[in-house]
C-alpha positions in Angstrom: -12.0 -9.6 16.1 -10.4 -13.0 16.5 -13.5 -14.7 17.9 -14.2 -16.8 14.8 -10.7 -17.5 13.8 -11.0 -21.2 14.2 -14.2 -21.3 12.2 -12.6 -19.9 9.0 -12.7 -22.3 6.1 -9.3 -21.1 4.7 -7.3 -23.8 6.5 -9.9 -26.5 5.9 -9.7 -26.0 2.1 -5.9 -26.0 2.2 -5.7 -29.3 4.1 -8.3 -31.2 2.1 -6.1 -31.7 -1.0 -2.4 -30.7 -0.7 -1.6 -31.9 -4.2 -4.3 -29.9 -5.9 -3.0 -27.2 -8.2 -4.4 -23.7 -7.5 -6.9 -22.4 -10.0 -6.3 -19.1 -11.6 -8.9 -16.5 -10.8 -9.9 -14.4 -13.7 -11.6 -11.0 -13.2 -14.1 -10.0 -15.9 -12.9 -7.0 -18.0 -15.4 -4.2 -18.8 -16.5 -3.7 -22.4 -14.5 -0.4 -22.6 -11.2 -2.1 -21.7 -10.6 0.2 -18.7 -11.5 -2.3 -15.9 -9.8 -0.6 -13.0 -8.8 2.9 -14.2 -11.7 4.6 -12.4 -10.9 3.1 -9.0 -7.1 2.8 -9.4 -5.3 2.8 -6.1 -1.7 2.5 -5.0 -1.3 0.5 -1.8 -5.0 0.9 -1.1 -4.7 4.7 -0.8 -6.9 7.3 -2.5 -5.4 10.3 -4.5 -5.8 12.6 -1.5 -4.1 10.2 0.8 -1.2 9.8 -1.6 -0.9 13.6 -1.9 -0.8 14.0 1.8 1.8 11.3 2.2 4.0 12.9 -0.5 3.6 16.3 1.1 4.7 14.9 4.5 7.6 13.2 2.9 8.7 16.5 1.2 8.5 18.4 4.5 10.5 15.7 6.3 13.2 15.7 3.7 13.4 19.5 3.8 13.6 19.6 7.6 16.2 16.8 7.8 18.3 18.6 5.1 18.2 21.8 7.1 19.2 20.0 10.3 22.1 18.3 8.5 23.3 21.7 7.2 23.1 23.1 10.8 25.1 20.2 12.1 27.8 20.4 9.4 28.1 24.2 9.8 27.3 25.1 6.3 24.3 27.1 7.5 23.9 29.2 10.6 21.1 31.2 12.2 23.1 34.5 12.4 
């Protein structure tokens, strides 16, 4: 994975001209105006992954809430 780390040109470009201003990269917009709506992702996750993450978070909050209620004595088993 890190075999060609020294061969990358990222550092060479950076050191060549330290006073050069960075150029703005413009992405072309589709004719419909919805350039990224079809493949919109939040933190690189698909809709299914976001749903699973939200479901796991919901279960975690419910379990932690029940444990807190057992500890405080506001809920008991019998």
